N, CA, C, O and the ligand as a Tripos MOL2 file, in Angstrom:
@<TRIPOS>MOLECULE
protein
  273   271    69     0     0
PROTEIN
NO_CHARGES

@<TRIPOS>ATOM
      1 N           0.8460   -1.1990    0.0000 N.3       1 MET1
      2 CA          0.0000    0.0000    0.0000 C.3       1 MET1
      3 C           0.8760    1.2430    0.0000 C.2       1 MET1
      4 O           1.9280    1.2910    0.6380 O.2       1 MET1
      5 N           0.4190    2.2270   -0.7210 N.am      2 GLU2
      6 CA          1.2120    3.4390   -0.7990 C.3       2 GLU2
      7 C           0.8600    4.4200    0.3210 C.2       2 GLU2
      8 O          -0.2240    4.3820    0.9020 O.2       2 GLU2
      9 N           1.8080    5.2820    0.5930 N.am      3 THR3
     10 CA          1.5600    6.3070    1.6070 C.3       3 THR3
     11 C           1.6950    7.6910    0.9820 C.2       3 THR3
     12 O           2.3500    7.8660   -0.0450 O.2       3 THR3
     13 N           1.0650    8.6620    1.6200 N.am      4 CYS4
     14 CA          1.1210   10.0480    1.1540 C.3       4 CYS4
     15 C           2.5420   10.5820    1.3130 C.2       4 CYS4
     16 O           3.1320   10.4330    2.3830 O.2       4 CYS4
     17 N           3.1070   11.2020    0.2750 N.am      5 PRO5
     18 CA          4.4690   11.7300    0.3770 C.3       5 PRO5
     19 C           4.5840   12.8950    1.3560 C.2       5 PRO5
     20 O           5.6830   13.1790    1.8320 O.2       5 PRO5
     21 N           3.4880   13.5730    1.6690 N.am      6 LYS6
     22 CA          3.5470   14.7310    2.5720 C.3       6 LYS6
     23 C           3.3760   14.3480    4.0370 C.2       6 LYS6
     24 O           4.0990   14.8520    4.8970 O.2       6 LYS6
     25 N           2.4190   13.4540    4.3310 N.am      7 CYS7
     26 CA          2.1250   13.1620    5.7420 C.3       7 CYS7
     27 C           2.3680   11.7050    6.1220 C.2       7 CYS7
     28 O           2.2530   11.3470    7.2940 O.2       7 CYS7
     29 N           2.7020   10.8650    5.1540 N.am      8 ASN8
     30 CA          3.0000    9.4520    5.4170 C.3       8 ASN8
     31 C           1.8260    8.6170    5.8800 C.2       8 ASN8
     32 O           2.0290    7.4770    6.2970 O.2       8 ASN8
     33 N           0.6140    9.1260    5.8270 N.am      9 SER9
     34 CA         -0.5080    8.2500    6.1520 C.3       9 SER9
     35 C          -0.8830    7.4470    4.9070 C.2       9 SER9
     36 O          -0.5330    7.8110    3.7850 O.2       9 SER9
     37 N          -1.5970    6.3550    5.1310 N.am     10 LEU10
     38 CA         -1.9620    5.5010    4.0070 C.3      10 LEU10
     39 C          -2.9120    6.2280    3.0720 C.2      10 LEU10
     40 O          -3.8100    6.9460    3.5110 O.2      10 LEU10
     41 N          -2.7060    6.0360    1.7990 N.am     11 VAL11
     42 CA         -3.6050    6.6580    0.8370 C.3      11 VAL11
     43 C          -4.8270    5.7700    0.6220 C.2      11 VAL11
     44 O          -4.7890    4.5700    0.8940 O.2      11 VAL11
     45 N          -5.8760    6.3500    0.1460 N.am     12 ARG12
     46 CA         -7.1260    5.6560   -0.1150 C.3      12 ARG12
     47 C          -7.4010    5.7070   -1.6170 C.2      12 ARG12
     48 O          -7.0250    6.6610   -2.2990 O.2      12 ARG12
     49 N          -8.0610    4.6670   -2.1160 N.am     13 ILE13
     50 CA         -8.4940    4.6980   -3.5080 C.3      13 ILE13
     51 C          -9.8170    5.4510   -3.5790 C.2      13 ILE13
     52 O         -10.8150    5.0460   -2.9820 O.2      13 ILE13
     53 N          -9.8040    6.5420   -4.3140 N.am     14 SER14
     54 CA        -10.9960    7.3790   -4.4010 C.3      14 SER14
     55 C         -11.9600    6.8570   -5.4470 C.2      14 SER14
     56 O         -13.1790    6.9260   -5.2920 O.2      14 SER14
     57 N         -11.3900    6.3400   -6.5020 N.am     15 ASP15
     58 CA        -12.2140    6.0580   -7.6580 C.3      15 ASP15
     59 C         -11.4500    5.0770   -8.5230 C.2      15 ASP15
     60 O         -10.2300    5.1800   -8.6460 O.2      15 ASP15
     61 N         -12.1440    4.1380   -9.1180 N.am     16 SER16
     62 CA        -11.4540    3.3010  -10.0770 C.3      16 SER16
     63 C         -12.3430    3.1220  -11.2940 C.2      16 SER16
     64 O         -13.5580    2.9530  -11.1820 O.2      16 SER16
     65 N         -11.7200    3.1610  -12.4420 N.am     17 LYS17
     66 CA        -12.4990    3.0110  -13.6660 C.3      17 LYS17
     67 C         -11.6590    2.3180  -14.7190 C.2      17 LYS17
     68 O         -10.4450    2.1790  -14.5720 O.2      17 LYS17
     69 N         -12.3090    1.8910  -15.7700 N.am     18 PHE18
     70 CA        -11.6030    1.2140  -16.8360 C.3      18 PHE18
     71 C         -11.3650    2.1610  -18.0020 C.2      18 PHE18
     72 O         -12.1760    3.0390  -18.2980 O.2      18 PHE18
     73 N         -10.2210    1.9510  -18.6560 N.am     19 ALA19
     74 CA         -9.9140    2.7050  -19.8600 C.3      19 ALA19
     75 C          -9.4210    1.7120  -20.9050 C.2      19 ALA19
     76 O          -8.8870    0.6550  -20.5660 O.2      19 ALA19
     77 N          -9.6000    2.0520  -22.1560 N.am     20 PHE20
     78 CA         -9.2330    1.1330  -23.2230 C.3      20 PHE20
     79 C          -8.3540    1.8230  -24.2480 C.2      20 PHE20
     80 O          -8.4850    3.0180  -24.5130 O.2      20 PHE20
     81 N          -7.4520    1.0320  -24.8170 N.am     21 GLU21
     82 CA         -6.6480    1.5020  -25.9330 C.3      21 GLU21
     83 C          -6.9110    0.6160  -27.1290 C.2      21 GLU21
     84 O          -7.1460   -0.5850  -26.9930 O.2      21 GLU21
     85 N          -6.8680    1.2160  -28.2920 N.am     22 ASN22
     86 CA         -7.0650    0.4970  -29.5650 C.3      22 ASN22
     87 C          -8.4690   -0.0550  -29.7480 C.2      22 ASN22
     88 O          -8.6920   -0.8720  -30.6410 O.2      22 ASN22
     89 N          -9.4200    0.3700  -28.9270 N.am     23 ASP23
     90 CA        -10.7630   -0.1770  -29.0880 C.3      23 ASP23
     91 C         -11.4680    0.3790  -30.3240 C.2      23 ASP23
     92 O         -12.5480   -0.0820  -30.6910 O.2      23 ASP23
     93 N         -10.8400    1.3880  -30.9700 N.am     24 ASP24
     94 CA        -11.3830    1.9130  -32.2260 C.3      24 ASP24
     95 C         -10.6240    1.3750  -33.4390 C.2      24 ASP24
     96 O         -10.9000    1.7760  -34.5700 O.2      24 ASP24
     97 N          -9.6620    0.4590  -33.2090 N.am     25 THR25
     98 CA         -8.8650   -0.0890  -34.3060 C.3      25 THR25
     99 C          -9.0090   -1.6040  -34.3480 C.2      25 THR25
    100 O          -8.4550   -2.2980  -33.4950 O.2      25 THR25
    101 N          -9.7330   -2.1230  -35.3100 N.am     26 PRO26
    102 CA         -9.9250   -3.5800  -35.3360 C.3      26 PRO26
    103 C          -8.6440   -4.3690  -35.6100 C.2      26 PRO26
    104 O          -8.5700   -5.5580  -35.2990 O.2      26 PRO26
    105 N          -7.6170   -3.7020  -36.2010 N.am     27 ASP27
    106 CA         -6.3680   -4.3910  -36.5410 C.3      27 ASP27
    107 C          -5.4830   -4.6550  -35.3320 C.2      27 ASP27
    108 O          -4.5940   -5.5040  -35.3810 O.2      27 ASP27
    109 N          -5.7280   -3.9210  -34.2400 N.am     28 LYS28
    110 CA         -4.8340   -4.0700  -33.0920 C.3      28 LYS28
    111 C          -5.5800   -4.6630  -31.9150 C.2      28 LYS28
    112 O          -6.8010   -4.5570  -31.7980 O.2      28 LYS28
    113 N          -4.8090   -5.2850  -31.0570 N.am     29 GLU29
    114 CA         -5.3960   -5.8700  -29.8590 C.3      29 GLU29
    115 C          -5.9020   -4.7570  -28.9350 C.2      29 GLU29
    116 O          -5.1920   -3.7820  -28.6860 O.2      29 GLU29
    117 N          -7.1100   -4.9040  -28.4380 N.am     30 THR30
    118 CA         -7.6280   -3.9290  -27.4770 C.3      30 THR30
    119 C          -6.9940   -4.1870  -26.1100 C.2      30 THR30
    120 O          -6.9590   -5.3160  -25.6190 O.2      30 THR30
    121 N          -6.4970   -3.1100  -25.5180 N.am     31 ILE31
    122 CA         -5.8710   -3.2280  -24.2050 C.3      31 ILE31
    123 C          -6.7630   -2.5430  -23.1810 C.2      31 ILE31
    124 O          -7.1750   -1.3990  -23.3720 O.2      31 ILE31
    125 N          -7.0550   -3.2400  -22.1070 N.am     32 ALA32
    126 CA         -7.8890   -2.6750  -21.0450 C.3      32 ALA32
    127 C          -7.0160   -2.3230  -19.8400 C.2      32 ALA32
    128 O          -6.1170   -3.0720  -19.4580 O.2      32 ALA32
    129 N          -7.3050   -1.1770  -19.2640 N.am     33 TYR33
    130 CA         -6.5850   -0.7350  -18.0770 C.3      33 TYR33
    131 C          -7.5830   -0.4320  -16.9810 C.2      33 TYR33
    132 O          -8.7240   -0.0450  -17.2350 O.2      33 TYR33
    133 N          -7.1230   -0.6190  -15.7530 N.am     34 ASN34
    134 CA         -7.8720   -0.1410  -14.6030 C.3      34 ASN34
    135 C          -7.1190    1.0750  -14.0550 C.2      34 ASN34
    136 O          -5.9390    0.9800  -13.7200 O.2      34 ASN34
    137 N          -7.8020    2.2040  -13.9680 N.am     35 LEU35
    138 CA         -7.1950    3.4260  -13.4470 C.3      35 LEU35
    139 C          -7.7360    3.6940  -12.0470 C.2      35 LEU35
    140 O          -8.9470    3.7670  -11.8410 O.2      35 LEU35
    141 N          -6.8230    3.8410  -11.0880 N.am     36 MET36
    142 CA         -7.2470    4.1160   -9.7220 C.3      36 MET36
    143 C          -6.6830    5.4450   -9.2500 C.2      36 MET36
    144 O          -5.4830    5.6960   -9.3580 O.2      36 MET36
    145 N          -7.5580    6.2900   -8.7280 N.am     37 LYS37
    146 CA         -7.1180    7.5630   -8.1610 C.3      37 LYS37
    147 C          -6.7630    7.3630   -6.7020 C.2      37 LYS37
    148 O          -7.5600    6.8270   -5.9310 O.2      37 LYS37
    149 N          -5.5680    7.7930   -6.3200 N.am     38 LEU38
    150 CA         -5.1510    7.6850   -4.9260 C.3      38 LEU38
    151 C          -5.2250    9.0580   -4.2720 C.2      38 LEU38
    152 O          -4.7510   10.0500   -4.8260 O.2      38 LEU38
    153 N          -5.8250    9.1020   -3.0860 N.am     39 VAL39
    154 CA         -5.9850   10.3670   -2.3730 C.3      39 VAL39
    155 C          -5.5550   10.2210   -0.9220 C.2      39 VAL39
    156 O          -5.5150    9.1160   -0.3810 O.2      39 VAL39
    157 N          -5.2300   11.3630   -0.2920 N.am     40 CYS40
    158 CA         -4.8770   11.3880    1.1230 C.3      40 CYS40
    159 C          -6.1190   11.7610    1.9310 C.2      40 CYS40
    160 O          -6.8030   12.7340    1.6130 O.2      40 CYS40
    161 N          -6.4110   10.9780    2.9830 N.am     41 VAL41
    162 CA         -7.6220   11.2320    3.7730 C.3      41 VAL41
    163 C          -7.2930   11.7990    5.1580 C.2      41 VAL41
    164 O          -8.1350   11.8000    6.0560 O.2      41 VAL41
    165 N          -6.0670   12.2760    5.3130 N.am     42 ASN42
    166 CA         -5.6760   12.8940    6.5790 C.3      42 ASN42
    167 C          -6.0450   14.3830    6.5540 C.2      42 ASN42
    168 O          -5.4580   15.1440    5.7850 O.2      42 ASN42
    169 N          -7.0160   14.8120    7.3890 N.am     43 PRO43
    170 CA         -7.4770   16.2080    7.3480 C.3      43 PRO43
    171 C          -6.3860   17.2160    7.7190 C.2      43 PRO43
    172 O          -6.4970   18.3950    7.3810 O.2      43 PRO43
    173 N          -5.3340   16.7660    8.4110 N.am     44 GLU44
    174 CA         -4.2290   17.6440    8.7920 C.3      44 GLU44
    175 C          -3.2740   17.9060    7.6360 C.2      44 GLU44
    176 O          -2.4410   18.8110    7.6970 O.2      44 GLU44
    177 N          -3.4040   17.1050    6.5810 N.am     45 CYS45
    178 CA         -2.4090   17.1240    5.5150 C.3      45 CYS45
    179 C          -2.7090   18.2140    4.4920 C.2      45 CYS45
    180 O          -3.8640   18.5300    4.2030 O.2      45 CYS45
    181 N          -1.6400   18.7710    3.9600 N.am     46 GLU46
    182 CA         -1.7350   19.7790    2.9090 C.3      46 GLU46
    183 C          -2.4490   19.2360    1.6590 C.2      46 GLU46
    184 O          -3.1250   19.9720    0.9410 O.2      46 GLU46
    185 N          -2.2800   17.9420    1.4260 N.am     47 ASP47
    186 CA         -2.8880   17.3110    0.2480 C.3      47 ASP47
    187 C          -4.1700   16.5430    0.5770 C.2      47 ASP47
    188 O          -4.5770   15.6530   -0.1700 O.2      47 ASP47
    189 N          -4.7940   16.8900    1.6870 N.am     48 TYR48
    190 CA         -6.0680   16.2650    2.0720 C.3      48 TYR48
    191 C          -7.0710   16.3610    0.9210 C.2      48 TYR48
    192 O          -7.2190   17.4060    0.2870 O.2      48 TYR48
    193 N          -7.7500   15.2470    0.6720 N.am     49 CYS49
    194 CA         -8.6390   15.1970   -0.4930 C.3      49 CYS49
    195 C          -9.9690   15.9210   -0.2720 C.2      49 CYS49
    196 O         -10.7240   16.1280   -1.2220 O.2      49 CYS49
    197 N         -10.2630   16.3060    0.9770 N.am     50 GLY50
    198 CA        -11.5430   16.9440    1.2600 C.3      50 GLY50
    199 C         -12.5270   15.9300    1.8190 C.2      50 GLY50
    200 O         -12.2260   14.7380    1.8930 O.2      50 GLY50
    201 N         -13.7120   16.4060    2.2140 N.am     51 GLU51
    202 CA        -14.6650   15.5130    2.8750 C.3      51 GLU51
    203 C         -15.2730   14.4880    1.9370 C.2      51 GLU51
    204 O         -15.6420   13.3920    2.3600 O.2      51 GLU51
    205 N         -15.3750   14.8330    0.6930 N.am     52 ASP52
    206 CA        -15.9660   13.9160   -0.2740 C.3      52 ASP52
    207 C         -14.8630   13.1550   -1.0030 C.2      52 ASP52
    208 O         -14.2680   13.6480   -1.9610 O.2      52 ASP52
    209 N         -14.6060   11.9330   -0.5180 N.am     53 VAL53
    210 CA        -13.5090   11.1290   -1.0710 C.3      53 VAL53
    211 C         -13.7470   10.7950   -2.5470 C.2      53 VAL53
    212 O         -12.8050   10.6510   -3.3260 O.2      53 VAL53
    213 N         -15.0060   10.6760   -2.9040 N.am     54 SER54
    214 CA        -15.2980   10.3190   -4.2930 C.3      54 SER54
    215 C         -15.1540   11.5050   -5.2470 C.2      54 SER54
    216 O         -15.1840   11.3390   -6.4670 O.2      54 SER54
    217 N         -14.9960   12.7000   -4.6780 N.am     55 ASN55
    218 CA        -14.8080   13.8880   -5.5060 C.3      55 ASN55
    219 C         -13.6790   14.7260   -4.9180 C.2      55 ASN55
    220 O         -13.9110   15.8170   -4.3960 O.2      55 ASN55
    221 N         -12.4380   14.2000   -5.0070 N.am     56 PRO56
    222 CA        -11.3310   14.7970   -4.2600 C.3      56 PRO56
    223 C         -10.8660   16.1480   -4.7990 C.2      56 PRO56
    224 O         -10.9010   16.3970   -6.0040 O.2      56 PRO56
    225 N         -10.4310   17.0130   -3.8830 N.am     57 ARG57
    226 CA         -9.8130   18.2970   -4.2370 C.3      57 ARG57
    227 C          -8.4670   18.0510   -4.9080 C.2      57 ARG57
    228 O          -8.1180   18.6810   -5.9070 O.2      57 ARG57
    229 N          -7.7140   17.1020   -4.3200 N.am     58 ILE58
    230 CA         -6.3610   16.8140   -4.7930 C.3      58 ILE58
    231 C          -6.2100   15.3130   -4.9990 C.2      58 ILE58
    232 O          -6.5130   14.5210   -4.1060 O.2      58 ILE58
    233 N          -5.7470   14.9350   -6.1620 N.am     59 VAL59
    234 CA         -5.4440   13.5340   -6.4370 C.3      59 VAL59
    235 C          -3.9310   13.3740   -6.3790 C.2      59 VAL59
    236 O          -3.2000   14.0480   -7.1040 O.2      59 VAL59
    237 N          -3.4640   12.4800   -5.5130 N.am     60 LEU60
    238 CA         -2.0200   12.2940   -5.3410 C.3      60 LEU60
    239 C          -1.4040   11.5930   -6.5350 C.2      60 LEU60
    240 O          -0.3320   11.9670   -7.0110 O.2      60 LEU60
    241 N          -2.1010   10.5680   -7.0110 N.am     61 ASP61
    242 CA         -1.5130    9.7560   -8.0630 C.3      61 ASP61
    243 C          -2.6220    8.9730   -8.7530 C.2      61 ASP61
    244 O          -3.6750    8.7110   -8.1710 O.2      61 ASP61
    245 N          -2.3670    8.6120   -9.9870 N.am     62 ILE62
    246 CA         -3.2840    7.7260  -10.6990 C.3      62 ILE62
    247 C          -2.5110    6.4810  -11.0770 C.2      62 ILE62
    248 O          -1.5210    6.5440  -11.8060 O.2      62 ILE62
    249 N          -2.9740    5.3470  -10.5720 N.am     63 VAL63
    250 CA         -2.3010    4.0770  -10.8380 C.3      63 VAL63
    251 C          -3.0070    3.3920  -12.0010 C.2      63 VAL63
    252 O          -4.2310    3.2670  -12.0350 O.2      63 VAL63
    253 N          -2.1940    2.9570  -12.9410 N.am     64 LYS64
    254 CA         -2.7330    2.3520  -14.1490 C.3      64 LYS64
    255 C          -2.2620    0.9070  -14.2170 C.2      64 LYS64
    256 O          -1.0630    0.6450  -14.3040 O.2      64 LYS64
    257 N          -3.2010   -0.0300  -14.1780 N.am     65 ASN65
    258 CA         -2.8520   -1.4520  -14.2660 C.3      65 ASN65
    259 C          -3.5120   -2.0790  -15.4730 C.2      65 ASN65
    260 O          -4.7170   -1.9490  -15.6830 O.2      65 ASN65
    261 N          -2.7140   -2.7510  -16.2490 N.am     66 ARG66
    262 CA         -3.2680   -3.4660  -17.3780 C.3      66 ARG66
    263 C          -4.0460   -4.6800  -16.8710 C.2      66 ARG66
    264 O          -3.5670   -5.3950  -15.9910 O.2      66 ARG66
    265 N          -5.2330   -4.9180  -17.4120 N.am     67 VAL67
    266 CA         -6.0480   -6.0130  -16.8960 C.3      67 VAL67
    267 C          -6.2650   -7.1440  -17.8920 C.2      67 VAL67
    268 O          -6.9590   -8.1110  -17.5740 O.2      67 VAL67
    269 N          -5.7010   -7.0530  -19.0700 N.am     68 ASN68
    270 CA         -5.8350   -8.1830  -19.9990 C.3      68 ASN68
    271 C          -4.4930   -8.5260  -20.6330 C.2      68 ASN68
    272 O          -4.4100   -9.4510  -21.4420 O.2      68 ASN68
    273 ZN         -1.2560   13.3910    3.2350 Zn       69 ZN69
@<TRIPOS>BOND
     1     1     2 1
     2     2     3 1
     3     3     4 2
     4     3     5 am
     5     5     6 1
     6     6     7 1
     7     7     8 2
     8     7     9 am
     9     9    10 1
    10    10    11 1
    11    11    12 2
    12    11    13 am
    13    13    14 1
    14    14    15 1
    15    15    16 2
    16    15    17 am
    17    17    18 1
    18    18    19 1
    19    19    20 2
    20    19    21 am
    21    21    22 1
    22    22    23 1
    23    23    24 2
    24    23    25 am
    25    25    26 1
    26    26    27 1
    27    27    28 2
    28    27    29 am
    29    29    30 1
    30    30    31 1
    31    31    32 2
    32    31    33 am
    33    33    34 1
    34    34    35 1
    35    35    36 2
    36    35    37 am
    37    37    38 1
    38    38    39 1
    39    39    40 2
    40    39    41 am
    41    41    42 1
    42    42    43 1
    43    43    44 2
    44    43    45 am
    45    45    46 1
    46    46    47 1
    47    47    48 2
    48    47    49 am
    49    49    50 1
    50    50    51 1
    51    51    52 2
    52    51    53 am
    53    53    54 1
    54    54    55 1
    55    55    56 2
    56    55    57 am
    57    57    58 1
    58    58    59 1
    59    59    60 2
    60    59    61 am
    61    61    62 1
    62    62    63 1
    63    63    64 2
    64    63    65 am
    65    65    66 1
    66    66    67 1
    67    67    68 2
    68    67    69 am
    69    69    70 1
    70    70    71 1
    71    71    72 2
    72    71    73 am
    73    73    74 1
    74    74    75 1
    75    75    76 2
    76    75    77 am
    77    77    78 1
    78    78    79 1
    79    79    80 2
    80    79    81 am
    81    81    82 1
    82    82    83 1
    83    83    84 2
    84    83    85 am
    85    85    86 1
    86    86    87 1
    87    87    88 2
    88    87    89 am
    89    89    90 1
    90    90    91 1
    91    91    92 2
    92    91    93 am
    93    93    94 1
    94    94    95 1
    95    95    96 2
    96    95    97 am
    97    97    98 1
    98    98    99 1
    99    99   100 2
   100    99   101 am
   101   101   102 1
   102   102   103 1
   103   103   104 2
   104   103   105 am
   105   105   106 1
   106   106   107 1
   107   107   108 2
   108   107   109 am
   109   109   110 1
   110   110   111 1
   111   111   112 2
   112   111   113 am
   113   113   114 1
   114   114   115 1
   115   115   116 2
   116   115   117 am
   117   117   118 1
   118   118   119 1
   119   119   120 2
   120   119   121 am
   121   121   122 1
   122   122   123 1
   123   123   124 2
   124   123   125 am
   125   125   126 1
   126   126   127 1
   127   127   128 2
   128   127   129 am
   129   129   130 1
   130   130   131 1
   131   131   132 2
   132   131   133 am
   133   133   134 1
   134   134   135 1
   135   135   136 2
   136   135   137 am
   137   137   138 1
   138   138   139 1
   139   139   140 2
   140   139   141 am
   141   141   142 1
   142   142   143 1
   143   143   144 2
   144   143   145 am
   145   145   146 1
   146   146   147 1
   147   147   148 2
   148   147   149 am
   149   149   150 1
   150   150   151 1
   151   151   152 2
   152   151   153 am
   153   153   154 1
   154   154   155 1
   155   155   156 2
   156   155   157 am
   157   157   158 1
   158   158   159 1
   159   159   160 2
   160   159   161 am
   161   161   162 1
   162   162   163 1
   163   163   164 2
   164   163   165 am
   165   165   166 1
   166   166   167 1
   167   167   168 2
   168   167   169 am
   169   169   170 1
   170   170   171 1
   171   171   172 2
   172   171   173 am
   173   173   174 1
   174   174   175 1
   175   175   176 2
   176   175   177 am
   177   177   178 1
   178   178   179 1
   179   179   180 2
   180   179   181 am
   181   181   182 1
   182   182   183 1
   183   183   184 2
   184   183   185 am
   185   185   186 1
   186   186   187 1
   187   187   188 2
   188   187   189 am
   189   189   190 1
   190   190   191 1
   191   191   192 2
   192   191   193 am
   193   193   194 1
   194   194   195 1
   195   195   196 2
   196   195   197 am
   197   197   198 1
   198   198   199 1
   199   199   200 2
   200   199   201 am
   201   201   202 1
   202   202   203 1
   203   203   204 2
   204   203   205 am
   205   205   206 1
   206   206   207 1
   207   207   208 2
   208   207   209 am
   209   209   210 1
   210   210   211 1
   211   211   212 2
   212   211   213 am
   213   213   214 1
   214   214   215 1
   215   215   216 2
   216   215   217 am
   217   217   218 1
   218   218   219 1
   219   219   220 2
   220   219   221 am
   221   221   222 1
   222   222   223 1
   223   223   224 2
   224   223   225 am
   225   225   226 1
   226   226   227 1
   227   227   228 2
   228   227   229 am
   229   229   230 1
   230   230   231 1
   231   231   232 2
   232   231   233 am
   233   233   234 1
   234   234   235 1
   235   235   236 2
   236   235   237 am
   237   237   238 1
   238   238   239 1
   239   239   240 2
   240   239   241 am
   241   241   242 1
   242   242   243 1
   243   243   244 2
   244   243   245 am
   245   245   246 1
   246   246   247 1
   247   247   248 2
   248   247   249 am
   249   249   250 1
   250   250   251 1
   251   251   252 2
   252   251   253 am
   253   253   254 1
   254   254   255 1
   255   255   256 2
   256   255   257 am
   257   257   258 1
   258   258   259 1
   259   259   260 2
   260   259   261 am
   261   261   262 1
   262   262   263 1
   263   263   264 2
   264   263   265 am
   265   265   266 1
   266   266   267 1
   267   267   268 2
   268   267   269 am
   269   269   270 1
   270   270   271 1
   271   271   272 2
@<TRIPOS>SUBSTRUCTURE
     1 MET1         2 RESIDUE 1 A MET
     2 GLU2         6 RESIDUE 1 A GLU
     3 THR3        10 RESIDUE 1 A THR
     4 CYS4        14 RESIDUE 1 A CYS
     5 PRO5        18 RESIDUE 1 A PRO
     6 LYS6        22 RESIDUE 1 A LYS
     7 CYS7        26 RESIDUE 1 A CYS
     8 ASN8        30 RESIDUE 1 A ASN
     9 SER9        34 RESIDUE 1 A SER
    10 LEU10       38 RESIDUE 1 A LEU
    11 VAL11       42 RESIDUE 1 A VAL
    12 ARG12       46 RESIDUE 1 A ARG
    13 ILE13       50 RESIDUE 1 A ILE
    14 SER14       54 RESIDUE 1 A SER
    15 ASP15       58 RESIDUE 1 A ASP
    16 SER16       62 RESIDUE 1 A SER
    17 LYS17       66 RESIDUE 1 A LYS
    18 PHE18       70 RESIDUE 1 A PHE
    19 ALA19       74 RESIDUE 1 A ALA
    20 PHE20       78 RESIDUE 1 A PHE
    21 GLU21       82 RESIDUE 1 A GLU
    22 ASN22       86 RESIDUE 1 A ASN
    23 ASP23       90 RESIDUE 1 A ASP
    24 ASP24       94 RESIDUE 1 A ASP
    25 THR25       98 RESIDUE 1 A THR
    26 PRO26      102 RESIDUE 1 A PRO
    27 ASP27      106 RESIDUE 1 A ASP
    28 LYS28      110 RESIDUE 1 A LYS
    29 GLU29      114 RESIDUE 1 A GLU
    30 THR30      118 RESIDUE 1 A THR
    31 ILE31      122 RESIDUE 1 A ILE
    32 ALA32      126 RESIDUE 1 A ALA
    33 TYR33      130 RESIDUE 1 A TYR
    34 ASN34      134 RESIDUE 1 A ASN
    35 LEU35      138 RESIDUE 1 A LEU
    36 MET36      142 RESIDUE 1 A MET
    37 LYS37      146 RESIDUE 1 A LYS
    38 LEU38      150 RESIDUE 1 A LEU
    39 VAL39      154 RESIDUE 1 A VAL
    40 CYS40      158 RESIDUE 1 A CYS
    41 VAL41      162 RESIDUE 1 A VAL
    42 ASN42      166 RESIDUE 1 A ASN
    43 PRO43      170 RESIDUE 1 A PRO
    44 GLU44      174 RESIDUE 1 A GLU
    45 CYS45      178 RESIDUE 1 A CYS
    46 GLU46      182 RESIDUE 1 A GLU
    47 ASP47      186 RESIDUE 1 A ASP
    48 TYR48      190 RESIDUE 1 A TYR
    49 CYS49      194 RESIDUE 1 A CYS
    50 GLY50      198 RESIDUE 1 A GLY
    51 GLU51      202 RESIDUE 1 A GLU
    52 ASP52      206 RESIDUE 1 A ASP
    53 VAL53      210 RESIDUE 1 A VAL
    54 SER54      214 RESIDUE 1 A SER
    55 ASN55      218 RESIDUE 1 A ASN
    56 PRO56      222 RESIDUE 1 A PRO
    57 ARG57      226 RESIDUE 1 A ARG
    58 ILE58      230 RESIDUE 1 A ILE
    59 VAL59      234 RESIDUE 1 A VAL
    60 LEU60      238 RESIDUE 1 A LEU
    61 ASP61      242 RESIDUE 1 A ASP
    62 ILE62      246 RESIDUE 1 A ILE
    63 VAL63      250 RESIDUE 1 A VAL
    64 LYS64      254 RESIDUE 1 A LYS
    65 ASN65      258 RESIDUE 1 A ASN
    66 ARG66      262 RESIDUE 1 A ARG
    67 VAL67      266 RESIDUE 1 A VAL
    68 ASN68      270 RESIDUE 1 A ASN
    69 ZN69       273 GROUP 0 **** ****
């Protein structure tokens, strides 16, 4: 698990969604990715995501994992 670079508390996944590459090109293999937004939920932190985790003020990082 990753930690916030500013306050060292554990980051939370705010949102995850799928993204695709080559899905408009029949000649190439379609690649699917899972994109996860990581946010800091420590209210003391400069990079605090705010009260609504699903709609963060600040996104620390976006993790992209290939799923196929
Ligand atoms: Zn933080």
